[in-house]
C-alpha positions in Angstrom: -5.5 -7.5 17.9 -4.5 -7.0 14.6 -4.3 -3.2 13.8 -3.5 -1.7 10.5 -3.0 2.3 10.1 -2.5 3.7 6.4 -1.2 7.2 6.0 0.7 9.6 3.6 -2.5 10.0 0.9 -3.5 13.1 0.0 -3.8 15.6 -3.3 -1.0 15.8 -5.7 -0.2 16.9 -9.3 0.1 14.4 -12.0 3.9 13.6 -12.3 4.4 14.0 -8.3 5.1 11.7 -5.6 3.8 10.4 -2.6 5.0 7.7 0.1 2.4 5.7 1.9 2.7 4.1 5.2 1.5 1.0 6.9 2.1 1.1 10.3 1.1 -2.8 11.8 0.7 -3.9 15.6 -0.9 -6.5 17.3 1.0 -9.3 15.7 4.3 -10.9 14.6 4.8 -8.2 11.5 7.9 -10.2 10.0 6.0 -13.2 9.3 3.2 -11.4 7.3 2.9 -10.8 3.9 1.8 -7.2 3.3 0.4 -5.8 -0.1 -1.3 -2.9 -1.0 -4.7 -2.5 -2.8 -6.6 0.2 -4.2 -9.9 0.9 -5.1 -10.7 3.7 -7.7 -14.0 5.4 -7.7 -16.8 3.4 -8.9 -14.5 0.5 -9.7 -13.5 -2.9 -7.7 -10.7 -2.8 -5.4 -7.3 -4.2 -7.1 -3.9 -5.3 -6.2 -1.1 -2.9 -6.7 2.1 -4.2 -5.1 2.7 -7.1 -2.3 5.9 -7.7 -0.4 6.4 -11.2 1.0 7.6 -12.2 4.6 11.3 -12.3 3.0 11.3 -9.5 1.1 10.3 -10.8 -2.6 8.3 -8.4 -4.2 5.4 -8.1 -7.2 3.4 -5.4 -8.8 0.6 -4.6 -10.7 1.6 -4.3 -14.6 -0.1 -0.5 -14.4 2.5 0.6 -11.6 5.6 -1.2 -12.5 8.6 1.4 -12.8 6.8 3.8 -10.9 5.7 2.3 -7.3 8.3 0.6 -5.3 6.9 -1.1 -1.9 9.5 -2.2 1.0 9.0 -2.8 4.8 11.2 -2.1 7.8 10.1 -4.9 10.1 12.1 -3.0 13.1 9.4 -0.3 12.5 6.5 -2.7 11.8 6.1 -0.4 8.7 5.5 -1.1 5.3 5.6 1.9 2.8 4.7 2.5 -0.9 6.8 4.8 -3.0 4.6 6.3 -5.8 6.4 8.2 -8.5 5.3 9.7 -11.9 1.7 9.8 -10.4 -1.2 9.8 -13.2 -4.8 10.8 -12.7 -5.6 7.0 -13.0 -3.9 6.2 -9.9 -6.6 8.3 -7.8 -8.3 5.6 -5.6 -8.5 5.0 -1.6 -5.2 2.7 -1.0 -5.5 0.1 1.7 -2.9 -2.4 3.0 -3.6 -5.9 3.8 -1.6 -8.2 6.3 -2.0 -11.9 5.4 -0.2 -14.3 7.9 -0.7 -17.5 9.8 -4.3 -18.2 10.0 -5.1 -14.3 9.7 -5.9 -11.7 7.2 -6.7 -8.1 7.9 -7.1 -4.6 6.5 -6.4 -1.0 7.4 -9.1 1.8 6.7 -7.5 3.1 3.9 -6.0 6.3 2.7 -7.4 8.5 -0.2 -4.8 9.5 -3.1 -5.9 12.2 -5.6 -3.9 12.9 -8.5 -5.5 16.2 -10.2 -4.1 19.5 -11.4 
């Protein structure tokens, strides 16, 4: 059974940093593309960043230069390093795994950027 668990969210001041983790189990992690999405309060879920099975990366324009996505296949984990955080980054952050015949989501972790 595919299982994704996000962690690392919390309250941070504007300009601060957080590192989110997405720990996976129940599937061959290295074969899957992993992405981070976020859903701000009252808004739709949006793509933040994606890292492919072979390590290609892409980012939403709103986070380019501030966020970095990475993966450690030996640990079945994907990270999202978030720097220079802004209040508009406040959202629930979700990871998603897409692979052979399967798409799965984690339960999300809250990130709040506020002074």
